[in-house]
Each structure stands twice: as C-alpha cells, then as structure tokens.
N, C-alpha and C positions, 0 to 999 in steps of 0.2 A: 548589508543586513540580509539575514537568511530569508528565503522564501519557503512557503509550505507547498509541497507537491504531492499529489496522490498518484502513485504509479501502481499499475495492476494489470494482471492478465485476465482477459475476459473471453468468454465464448462468444460466437457471433450473435447469439440470441440474447446477450446482455447479462450472463451470469458469471460471477467471479468465483463462486464455490457452488458445489452440487448441493443436493438436499441434505440438511443437517450440518452443513459447513464442510462437507466432503471435499477435500483437495486432491484426491487421488487422480482425477481426470487431468490434472495439470502435468503430472509426471512425464508423459510422453512428449509434451511440448517444451520441456526445459532442456532437453538434451542437444539441441541444435543451436549453433551460435547465432546471436543477435547483436550486431554492432551497437545498436541503440541502447540495449540493456548495459552492455559493457561500458559504454561512455557514461550513462546515467550513474552507474555505481560509483564511478569516480567523482561525481558531482554531489554525493550525498554526505552530509556531515553528521546527521543523527536521524533516528527513526522515532516517530510517534505512533505507537501501536495500541490497538484495541485489546482489552483483556481476553475477549474470545479468540482473537487472532493469536495472541501470545501463547495461550494455553491449548489452542485448537489443533486441528489436523494439520499435518506437515507433508507437502508433496514429496519430501525427501525421506519420508518414514522408512526406517529400517536400513538406512545407508549412514555413512560416516558424516554426511552433510545435514543429517536431521538436527533440527533445532537451531541451525545457523542461518542468519539472514542471507537472502539471495544464495542459498546453498553453500554458504561459506565464502562467497565472493566479496563480502563486505563485513567489516567489524567496526565497532564504535559504540557510542552510547545509544541505548534504547530507552525510551520513556514510555511506560505502559500506563494507559488510563484505566483505573479501576476504582470501584467503590469500596473495595475490600483489599487494602494494602496488606501484604503478608508480613508475618513476623520476621521471617528469615530473609537475608539479603541475597541477591544474586549479582555476581560481578558484572559490571557493564550495563546493569539495568537499574533504572530509577522509576519508582511507582508514584503516580500523581493521582490525587483524588477528584480532580475537576479539570475541565478543559483549559481554563486560563493558566492554571499553574503548570499543566502538562505542555502547553504550547510555549510558555516562557522557558521552561527547563529544556526543552527540545531545541529551541532557538539559541539559547545560551551554549548548548553543547555543540551546535552545528558549525560554529566558527565561521559564519559568513557563507557556508555552503547550504545546500538544500536540507530542509527537514522533509523526510519522506514518510508519508502516511502508509501504514499497513492496517487495513480494516475498513470495511464498508461503513460501519456506524460512526467511527471517528471521522471519516472523510465527510459524511453527512453533517455531523456536528460542526466541523470546521467550515463548511460551506454556509450553513446557517448562521454561524457567527461572524461571517465575513472575512475570515482569515485564510482561506484556501486560495492560493494564487495560481496554481497550474494543475492540469490533469494529464497524465501520460498513460494512455491505454494501449496494450499490446493485444491485438484482437487474434485469437487463436482459431484456426479453421476447424471448428467443432460446434455442434448444437447440443446443449445440455438439457434443455427442456424445463427445468425446474432448478430451484436452489437460491442462493443469495445474489440478489441483483447489484449491479455497479452502483446505482443510486436508486433508493426507493423512498418516495415521499408521498404518503397517503393524501390523496386530494390533488396531487400534481403540483408542479411548480414550473417556472420558465426562468432558467438560468442561461444567460447569454455567454457564449464562449467564442474566442478568436483562435482560429487555427494557426498554430506556430509551425507546425511541420507534419509531414507524412513520409514514412519510409517503409521499406519491405525487408523482410528476413525470411529464410526458408519455412519458419514455423509461426510467423505472425506479420500482421500489417500493424505498423506503429503510428499512432495518432497522438499528437501533442497539442494541448490547448491552453490558453490563458483564460481564466475566469474574469469576465468583464464586469467591472463594478460601476 
C-alpha cells in the first residue's frame, strides 16, 4: 500500500518558499547532485500537489525543465487539489476537489510506491487528517528570513516524529522522519 510522503527543500530558518511563494532562491541549490533526492525520485509513484504549487513559481523558470516535476527527473500522474477544477484537461494531471478524493486518486496512481506531496498547505491538511506517513526535508545552507514555512499551524501543535535517517550532500543536509501516530 502506498505511503504519503512530504518531501521538500527548506532554508535553515524553516522556509520552503520566499515571500509571495518565490522559488527563485532554490535554483542555485538544485544544481549539485544529491544521492538521497535521486533515490527518492525512483520511489515516487504519484504526486499530490496543491493548486498554488501547481500554478506557482518554478525554480526552473526560463529553462527547458520549467513545469516538470523534479526538474524533469520524474514523470507520472499528478493529482492537483483545487476548489476550481479547470474545464480543460492537462495530460498526466488529475484534478480533485477535496483531500479525500485527492489522496485516493494519488494512492491509486502510485502503484504501491510513495505519493509525494508538493505544497505546504496540502502537507498540513494531510497531517491534520492523519494520512501523512513521512517527511523528508532537504535543508539548504541559506537563511531566507521570510516566506512560506515548512509547517504553519496558528496556535501551534505538537507532532511527534521518529527520525529514519540523516545524510549529507554538497548542497543540503537530508532529514527523513516518520510521523508517529
């Protein structure tokens, strides 16, 4: 059965995007090899993507990799959560109007591999719904100071995590956790 994983690159001060969802900060951190990312890409069966992430800024903007998950390193079914399903279809993309149907569609498409979340809001929703299994954070050596946080829960929360692994790459420290239920 497919597990749901939130993988993301984060600044040391906890931001996954700059102010307004700006992803340009990430571009310089994507050019160096990271064996953990390469391995992860082979373990992903489908993506569960937030609408803002799907339609938002792309760190590969202006290159041949723009609009391609993991800069073109992965291909497969993307399930995009949105309250406004578009009239036109996009090859390889399924639109879901709620979390339950989105998770089901992504798990069905994953074929036993991971469902990888792209988008902080979707990750928060999955965590709150009790369906998030793992978190894989690639901590980049940069401080952004402001932007979109890895997790943001007004009033706070206490989510217990079990460390599954730590590894290092030239451009990141990789931290993998299991969500303890």
